[in-house]
mmCIF file of the N, C-alpha and C atoms, coordinates in Angstrom:
data_MODEL
# 
_entry.id   MODEL 
# 
loop_
_atom_site.group_PDB 
_atom_site.id 
_atom_site.type_symbol 
_atom_site.label_atom_id 
_atom_site.label_alt_id 
_atom_site.label_comp_id 
_atom_site.label_asym_id 
_atom_site.label_entity_id 
_atom_site.label_seq_id 
_atom_site.pdbx_PDB_ins_code 
_atom_site.Cartn_x 
_atom_site.Cartn_y 
_atom_site.Cartn_z 
_atom_site.occupancy 
_atom_site.B_iso_or_equiv 
_atom_site.pdbx_formal_charge 
_atom_site.auth_seq_id 
_atom_site.auth_comp_id 
_atom_site.auth_asym_id 
_atom_site.auth_atom_id 
_atom_site.pdbx_PDB_model_num 
ATOM 1   N N  . MET A 1 1  ? -10.629 0.342   -5.114  1.00 0.00 ? 1  MET A N  1 
ATOM 2   C CA . MET A 1 1  ? -9.302  0.082   -4.597  1.00 0.00 ? 1  MET A CA 1 
ATOM 3   C C  . MET A 1 1  ? -8.445  1.344   -4.665  1.00 0.00 ? 1  MET A C  1 
ATOM 4   N N  . ILE A 1 2  ? -8.638  2.156   -5.694  1.00 0.00 ? 2  ILE A N  1 
ATOM 5   C CA . ILE A 1 2  ? -7.873  3.390   -5.816  1.00 0.00 ? 2  ILE A CA 1 
ATOM 6   C C  . ILE A 1 2  ? -8.182  4.330   -4.657  1.00 0.00 ? 2  ILE A C  1 
ATOM 7   N N  . LYS A 1 3  ? -9.441  4.398   -4.263  1.00 0.00 ? 3  LYS A N  1 
ATOM 8   C CA . LYS A 1 3  ? -9.817  5.251   -3.137  1.00 0.00 ? 3  LYS A CA 1 
ATOM 9   C C  . LYS A 1 3  ? -9.180  4.746   -1.841  1.00 0.00 ? 3  LYS A C  1 
ATOM 10  N N  . MET A 1 4  ? -9.084  3.438   -1.697  1.00 0.00 ? 4  MET A N  1 
ATOM 11  C CA . MET A 1 4  ? -8.464  2.868   -0.500  1.00 0.00 ? 4  MET A CA 1 
ATOM 12  C C  . MET A 1 4  ? -6.986  3.220   -0.445  1.00 0.00 ? 4  MET A C  1 
ATOM 13  N N  . ILE A 1 5  ? -6.298  3.125   -1.566  1.00 0.00 ? 5  ILE A N  1 
ATOM 14  C CA . ILE A 1 5  ? -4.877  3.454   -1.607  1.00 0.00 ? 5  ILE A CA 1 
ATOM 15  C C  . ILE A 1 5  ? -4.669  4.937   -1.333  1.00 0.00 ? 5  ILE A C  1 
ATOM 16  N N  . ALA A 1 6  ? -5.510  5.780   -1.879  1.00 0.00 ? 6  ALA A N  1 
ATOM 17  C CA . ALA A 1 6  ? -5.418  7.217   -1.608  1.00 0.00 ? 6  ALA A CA 1 
ATOM 18  C C  . ALA A 1 6  ? -5.633  7.493   -0.119  1.00 0.00 ? 6  ALA A C  1 
ATOM 19  N N  . PHE A 1 7  ? -6.576  6.793   0.490   1.00 0.00 ? 7  PHE A N  1 
ATOM 20  C CA . PHE A 1 7  ? -6.833  6.957   1.917   1.00 0.00 ? 7  PHE A CA 1 
ATOM 21  C C  . PHE A 1 7  ? -5.628  6.516   2.739   1.00 0.00 ? 7  PHE A C  1 
ATOM 22  N N  . LEU A 1 8  ? -5.016  5.394   2.355   1.00 0.00 ? 8  LEU A N  1 
ATOM 23  C CA . LEU A 1 8  ? -3.835  4.906   3.067   1.00 0.00 ? 8  LEU A CA 1 
ATOM 24  C C  . LEU A 1 8  ? -2.652  5.860   2.895   1.00 0.00 ? 8  LEU A C  1 
ATOM 25  N N  . GLU A 1 9  ? -2.556  6.513   1.751   1.00 0.00 ? 9  GLU A N  1 
ATOM 26  C CA . GLU A 1 9  ? -1.500  7.492   1.542   1.00 0.00 ? 9  GLU A CA 1 
ATOM 27  C C  . GLU A 1 9  ? -1.659  8.678   2.488   1.00 0.00 ? 9  GLU A C  1 
ATOM 28  N N  . GLN A 1 10 ? -2.883  9.054   2.769   1.00 0.00 ? 10 GLN A N  1 
ATOM 29  C CA . GLN A 1 10 ? -3.145  10.170  3.672   1.00 0.00 ? 10 GLN A CA 1 
ATOM 30  C C  . GLN A 1 10 ? -2.980  9.759   5.131   1.00 0.00 ? 10 GLN A C  1 
ATOM 31  N N  . ASN A 1 11 ? -3.119  8.477   5.425   1.00 0.00 ? 11 ASN A N  1 
ATOM 32  C CA . ASN A 1 11 ? -3.059  7.954   6.789   1.00 0.00 ? 11 ASN A CA 1 
ATOM 33  C C  . ASN A 1 11 ? -2.064  6.797   6.848   1.00 0.00 ? 11 ASN A C  1 
ATOM 34  N N  . LYS A 1 12 ? -0.798  7.129   6.702   1.00 0.00 ? 12 LYS A N  1 
ATOM 35  C CA . LYS A 1 12 ? 0.244   6.094   6.576   1.00 0.00 ? 12 LYS A CA 1 
ATOM 36  C C  . LYS A 1 12 ? 0.376   5.214   7.810   1.00 0.00 ? 12 LYS A C  1 
ATOM 37  N N  . TYR A 1 13 ? -0.045  5.680   8.962   1.00 0.00 ? 13 TYR A N  1 
ATOM 38  C CA . TYR A 1 13 ? 0.029   4.847   10.162  1.00 0.00 ? 13 TYR A CA 1 
ATOM 39  C C  . TYR A 1 13 ? -0.868  3.616   10.029  1.00 0.00 ? 13 TYR A C  1 
ATOM 40  N N  . LEU A 1 14 ? -1.895  3.700   9.198   1.00 0.00 ? 14 LEU A N  1 
ATOM 41  C CA . LEU A 1 14 ? -2.786  2.555   8.991   1.00 0.00 ? 14 LEU A CA 1 
ATOM 42  C C  . LEU A 1 14 ? -2.080  1.424   8.246   1.00 0.00 ? 14 LEU A C  1 
ATOM 43  N N  . VAL A 1 15 ? -1.109  1.763   7.415   1.00 0.00 ? 15 VAL A N  1 
ATOM 44  C CA . VAL A 1 15 ? -0.346  0.734   6.699   1.00 0.00 ? 15 VAL A CA 1 
ATOM 45  C C  . VAL A 1 15 ? 0.427   -0.113  7.697   1.00 0.00 ? 15 VAL A C  1 
ATOM 46  N N  . GLU A 1 16 ? 0.995   0.533   8.716   1.00 0.00 ? 16 GLU A N  1 
ATOM 47  C CA . GLU A 1 16 ? 1.717   -0.215  9.752   1.00 0.00 ? 16 GLU A CA 1 
ATOM 48  C C  . GLU A 1 16 ? 0.768   -1.149  10.500  1.00 0.00 ? 16 GLU A C  1 
ATOM 49  N N  . LEU A 1 17 ? -0.420  -0.673  10.804  1.00 0.00 ? 17 LEU A N  1 
ATOM 50  C CA . LEU A 1 17 ? -1.405  -1.528  11.477  1.00 0.00 ? 17 LEU A CA 1 
ATOM 51  C C  . LEU A 1 17 ? -1.795  -2.710  10.588  1.00 0.00 ? 17 LEU A C  1 
ATOM 52  N N  . LEU A 1 18 ? -1.902  -2.465  9.304   1.00 0.00 ? 18 LEU A N  1 
ATOM 53  C CA . LEU A 1 18 ? -2.233  -3.532  8.359   1.00 0.00 ? 18 LEU A CA 1 
ATOM 54  C C  . LEU A 1 18 ? -1.113  -4.565  8.305   1.00 0.00 ? 18 LEU A C  1 
ATOM 55  N N  . LYS A 1 19 ? 0.139   -4.103  8.308   1.00 0.00 ? 19 LYS A N  1 
ATOM 56  C CA . LYS A 1 19 ? 1.288   -5.011  8.292   1.00 0.00 ? 19 LYS A CA 1 
ATOM 57  C C  . LYS A 1 19 ? 1.315   -5.885  9.540   1.00 0.00 ? 19 LYS A C  1 
ATOM 58  N N  . GLU A 1 20 ? 0.965   -5.297  10.673  1.00 0.00 ? 20 GLU A N  1 
ATOM 59  C CA . GLU A 1 20 ? 0.976   -6.026  11.943  1.00 0.00 ? 20 GLU A CA 1 
ATOM 60  C C  . GLU A 1 20 ? -0.217  -6.966  12.088  1.00 0.00 ? 20 GLU A C  1 
ATOM 61  N N  . GLY A 1 21 ? -1.204  -6.837  11.222  1.00 0.00 ? 21 GLY A N  1 
ATOM 62  C CA . GLY A 1 21 ? -2.390  -7.670  11.311  1.00 0.00 ? 21 GLY A CA 1 
ATOM 63  C C  . GLY A 1 21 ? -3.444  -7.121  12.250  1.00 0.00 ? 21 GLY A C  1 
ATOM 64  N N  . ASN A 1 22 ? -3.282  -5.872  12.662  1.00 0.00 ? 22 ASN A N  1 
ATOM 65  C CA . ASN A 1 22 ? -4.233  -5.239  13.573  1.00 0.00 ? 22 ASN A CA 1 
ATOM 66  C C  . ASN A 1 22 ? -5.310  -4.437  12.851  1.00 0.00 ? 22 ASN A C  1 
ATOM 67  N N  . LEU A 1 23 ? -5.322  -4.508  11.529  1.00 0.00 ? 23 LEU A N  1 
ATOM 68  C CA . LEU A 1 23 ? -6.277  -3.761  10.731  1.00 0.00 ? 23 LEU A CA 1 
ATOM 69  C C  . LEU A 1 23 ? -6.806  -4.659  9.629   1.00 0.00 ? 23 LEU A C  1 
ATOM 70  N N  . CYS A 1 24 ? -8.075  -4.541  9.363   1.00 0.00 ? 24 CYS A N  1 
ATOM 71  C CA . CYS A 1 24 ? -8.709  -5.298  8.291   1.00 0.00 ? 24 CYS A CA 1 
ATOM 72  C C  . CYS A 1 24 ? -9.358  -4.298  7.346   1.00 0.00 ? 24 CYS A C  1 
ATOM 73  N N  . LEU A 1 25 ? -9.123  -4.460  6.064   1.00 0.00 ? 25 LEU A N  1 
ATOM 74  C CA . LEU A 1 25 ? -9.724  -3.571  5.076   1.00 0.00 ? 25 LEU A CA 1 
ATOM 75  C C  . LEU A 1 25 ? -11.057 -4.170  4.632   1.00 0.00 ? 25 LEU A C  1 
ATOM 76  N N  . VAL A 1 26 ? -12.135 -3.561  5.057   1.00 0.00 ? 26 VAL A N  1 
ATOM 77  C CA . VAL A 1 26 ? -13.473 -4.058  4.743   1.00 0.00 ? 26 VAL A CA 1 
ATOM 78  C C  . VAL A 1 26 ? -13.715 -3.932  3.243   1.00 0.00 ? 26 VAL A C  1 
ATOM 79  N N  . GLY A 1 27 ? -14.192 -4.990  2.644   1.00 0.00 ? 27 GLY A N  1 
ATOM 80  C CA . GLY A 1 27 ? -14.482 -4.996  1.215   1.00 0.00 ? 27 GLY A CA 1 
ATOM 81  C C  . GLY A 1 27 ? -13.311 -5.446  0.362   1.00 0.00 ? 27 GLY A C  1 
ATOM 82  N N  . MET A 1 28 ? -12.172 -5.719  0.985   1.00 0.00 ? 28 MET A N  1 
ATOM 83  C CA . MET A 1 28 ? -10.986 -6.186  0.257   1.00 0.00 ? 28 MET A CA 1 
ATOM 84  C C  . MET A 1 28 ? -10.720 -7.627  0.655   1.00 0.00 ? 28 MET A C  1 
ATOM 85  N N  . ASP A 1 29 ? -10.370 -8.447  -0.320  1.00 0.00 ? 29 ASP A N  1 
ATOM 86  C CA . ASP A 1 29 ? -10.002 -9.814  0.034   1.00 0.00 ? 29 ASP A CA 1 
ATOM 87  C C  . ASP A 1 29 ? -8.516  -9.871  0.371   1.00 0.00 ? 29 ASP A C  1 
ATOM 88  N N  . THR A 1 30 ? -8.066  -11.021 0.822   1.00 0.00 ? 30 THR A N  1 
ATOM 89  C CA . THR A 1 30 ? -6.680  -11.136 1.294   1.00 0.00 ? 30 THR A CA 1 
ATOM 90  C C  . THR A 1 30 ? -5.669  -10.910 0.173   1.00 0.00 ? 30 THR A C  1 
ATOM 91  N N  . ASP A 1 31 ? -6.009  -11.302 -1.043  1.00 0.00 ? 31 ASP A N  1 
ATOM 92  C CA . ASP A 1 31 ? -5.093  -11.075 -2.165  1.00 0.00 ? 31 ASP A CA 1 
ATOM 93  C C  . ASP A 1 31 ? -4.904  -9.579  -2.418  1.00 0.00 ? 31 ASP A C  1 
ATOM 94  N N  . GLN A 1 32 ? -5.978  -8.815  -2.322  1.00 0.00 ? 32 GLN A N  1 
ATOM 95  C CA . GLN A 1 32 ? -5.880  -7.372  -2.516  1.00 0.00 ? 32 GLN A CA 1 
ATOM 96  C C  . GLN A 1 32 ? -5.088  -6.724  -1.385  1.00 0.00 ? 32 GLN A C  1 
ATOM 97  N N  . GLU A 1 33 ? -5.293  -7.174  -0.163  1.00 0.00 ? 33 GLU A N  1 
ATOM 98  C CA . GLU A 1 33 ? -4.528  -6.645  0.961   1.00 0.00 ? 33 GLU A CA 1 
ATOM 99  C C  . GLU A 1 33 ? -3.040  -6.939  0.787   1.00 0.00 ? 33 GLU A C  1 
ATOM 100 N N  . ARG A 1 34 ? -2.711  -8.151  0.359   1.00 0.00 ? 34 ARG A N  1 
ATOM 101 C CA . ARG A 1 34 ? -1.307  -8.507  0.129   1.00 0.00 ? 34 ARG A CA 1 
ATOM 102 C C  . ARG A 1 34 ? -0.688  -7.656  -0.974  1.00 0.00 ? 34 ARG A C  1 
ATOM 103 N N  . ALA A 1 35 ? -1.463  -7.387  -2.015  1.00 0.00 ? 35 ALA A N  1 
ATOM 104 C CA . ALA A 1 35 ? -0.955  -6.561  -3.114  1.00 0.00 ? 35 ALA A CA 1 
ATOM 105 C C  . ALA A 1 35 ? -0.661  -5.140  -2.635  1.00 0.00 ? 35 ALA A C  1 
ATOM 106 N N  . ILE A 1 36 ? -1.526  -4.605  -1.800  1.00 0.00 ? 36 ILE A N  1 
ATOM 107 C CA . ILE A 1 36 ? -1.299  -3.268  -1.251  1.00 0.00 ? 36 ILE A CA 1 
ATOM 108 C C  . ILE A 1 36 ? -0.057  -3.265  -0.373  1.00 0.00 ? 36 ILE A C  1 
ATOM 109 N N  . LEU A 1 37 ? 0.085   -4.275  0.479   1.00 0.00 ? 37 LEU A N  1 
ATOM 110 C CA . LEU A 1 37 ? 1.254   -4.346  1.344   1.00 0.00 ? 37 LEU A CA 1 
ATOM 111 C C  . LEU A 1 37 ? 2.546   -4.491  0.550   1.00 0.00 ? 37 LEU A C  1 
ATOM 112 N N  . ARG A 1 38 ? 2.509   -5.299  -0.505  1.00 0.00 ? 38 ARG A N  1 
ATOM 113 C CA . ARG A 1 38 ? 3.699   -5.453  -1.351  1.00 0.00 ? 38 ARG A CA 1 
ATOM 114 C C  . ARG A 1 38 ? 4.093   -4.135  -1.989  1.00 0.00 ? 38 ARG A C  1 
ATOM 115 N N  . ALA A 1 39 ? 3.100   -3.355  -2.399  1.00 0.00 ? 39 ALA A N  1 
ATOM 116 C CA . ALA A 1 39 ? 3.385   -2.062  -3.022  1.00 0.00 ? 39 ALA A CA 1 
ATOM 117 C C  . ALA A 1 39 ? 4.081   -1.130  -2.035  1.00 0.00 ? 39 ALA A C  1 
ATOM 118 N N  . TYR A 1 40 ? 3.717   -1.207  -0.767  1.00 0.00 ? 40 TYR A N  1 
ATOM 119 C CA . TYR A 1 40 ? 4.357   -0.358  0.238   1.00 0.00 ? 40 TYR A CA 1 
ATOM 120 C C  . TYR A 1 40 ? 5.711   -0.897  0.667   1.00 0.00 ? 40 TYR A C  1 
ATOM 121 N N  . GLU A 1 41 ? 5.942   -2.188  0.544   1.00 0.00 ? 41 GLU A N  1 
ATOM 122 C CA . GLU A 1 41 ? 7.210   -2.780  0.960   1.00 0.00 ? 41 GLU A CA 1 
ATOM 123 C C  . GLU A 1 41 ? 8.288   -2.642  -0.103  1.00 0.00 ? 41 GLU A C  1 
ATOM 124 N N  . GLU A 1 42 ? 7.895   -2.621  -1.349  1.00 0.00 ? 42 GLU A N  1 
ATOM 125 C CA . GLU A 1 42 ? 8.875   -2.542  -2.426  1.00 0.00 ? 42 GLU A CA 1 
ATOM 126 C C  . GLU A 1 42 ? 9.281   -1.093  -2.643  1.00 0.00 ? 42 GLU A C  1 
ATOM 127 N N  . ALA A 1 43 ? 10.551  -0.850  -2.553  1.00 0.00 ? 43 ALA A N  1 
ATOM 128 C CA . ALA A 1 43 ? 11.067  0.499   -2.779  1.00 0.00 ? 43 ALA A CA 1 
ATOM 129 C C  . ALA A 1 43 ? 11.425  0.648   -4.249  1.00 0.00 ? 43 ALA A C  1 
ATOM 130 N N  . VAL A 1 44 ? 10.893  1.668   -4.849  1.00 0.00 ? 44 VAL A N  1 
ATOM 131 C CA . VAL A 1 44 ? 11.196  1.949   -6.244  1.00 0.00 ? 44 VAL A CA 1 
ATOM 132 C C  . VAL A 1 44 ? 12.182  3.109   -6.273  1.00 0.00 ? 44 VAL A C  1 
ATOM 133 N N  . ILE A 1 45 ? 13.344  2.840   -6.813  1.00 0.00 ? 45 ILE A N  1 
ATOM 134 C CA . ILE A 1 45 ? 14.385  3.858   -6.881  1.00 0.00 ? 45 ILE A CA 1 
ATOM 135 C C  . ILE A 1 45 ? 14.635  4.188   -8.350  1.00 0.00 ? 45 ILE A C  1 
ATOM 136 N N  . LEU A 1 46 ? 14.456  5.445   -8.662  1.00 0.00 ? 46 LEU A N  1 
ATOM 137 C CA . LEU A 1 46 ? 14.693  5.899   -10.021 1.00 0.00 ? 46 LEU A CA 1 
ATOM 138 C C  . LEU A 1 46 ? 15.993  6.682   -10.065 1.00 0.00 ? 46 LEU A C  1 
ATOM 139 N N  . GLU A 1 47 ? 16.878  6.263   -10.918 1.00 0.00 ? 47 GLU A N  1 
ATOM 140 C CA . GLU A 1 47 ? 18.139  6.981   -11.044 1.00 0.00 ? 47 GLU A CA 1 
ATOM 141 C C  . GLU A 1 47 ? 17.970  8.209   -11.919 1.00 0.00 ? 47 GLU A C  1 
ATOM 142 N N  . ASN A 1 48 ? 17.094  8.125   -12.877 1.00 0.00 ? 48 ASN A N  1 
ATOM 143 C CA . ASN A 1 48 ? 16.889  9.222   -13.800 1.00 0.00 ? 48 ASN A CA 1 
ATOM 144 C C  . ASN A 1 48 ? 15.393  9.342   -14.052 1.00 0.00 ? 48 ASN A C  1 
ATOM 145 N N  . ARG A 1 49 ? 14.880  10.545  -14.083 1.00 0.00 ? 49 ARG A N  1 
ATOM 146 C CA . ARG A 1 49 ? 13.442  10.747  -14.272 1.00 0.00 ? 49 ARG A CA 1 
ATOM 147 C C  . ARG A 1 49 ? 13.016  10.575  -15.735 1.00 0.00 ? 49 ARG A C  1 
ATOM 148 N N  . TYR A 1 50 ? 13.944  10.650  -16.645 1.00 0.00 ? 50 TYR A N  1 
ATOM 149 C CA . TYR A 1 50 ? 13.593  10.617  -18.049 1.00 0.00 ? 50 TYR A CA 1 
ATOM 150 C C  . TYR A 1 50 ? 14.160  9.375   -18.717 1.00 0.00 ? 50 TYR A C  1 
ATOM 151 N N  . TRP A 1 51 ? 13.368  8.800   -19.603 1.00 0.00 ? 51 TRP A N  1 
ATOM 152 C CA . TRP A 1 51 ? 13.822  7.642   -20.365 1.00 0.00 ? 51 TRP A CA 1 
ATOM 153 C C  . TRP A 1 51 ? 14.768  8.110   -21.461 1.00 0.00 ? 51 TRP A C  1 
ATOM 154 N N  . ARG A 1 52 ? 15.721  7.298   -21.734 1.00 0.00 ? 52 ARG A N  1 
ATOM 155 C CA . ARG A 1 52 ? 16.650  7.624   -22.829 1.00 0.00 ? 52 ARG A CA 1 
ATOM 156 C C  . ARG A 1 52 ? 16.421  6.713   -23.977 1.00 0.00 ? 52 ARG A C  1 
# 
């Protein structure tokens, strides 16, 4: 799964195809595909890089 995420990071247009349902990730079940999509949909905003 880590290799798949790294590949999607290099080819971000594939994430859009996955969101539209025009792409299927071979070897991944629907729960894994949903988890990947959720990770791309959720924006993580850090106000400070260091913990206090």
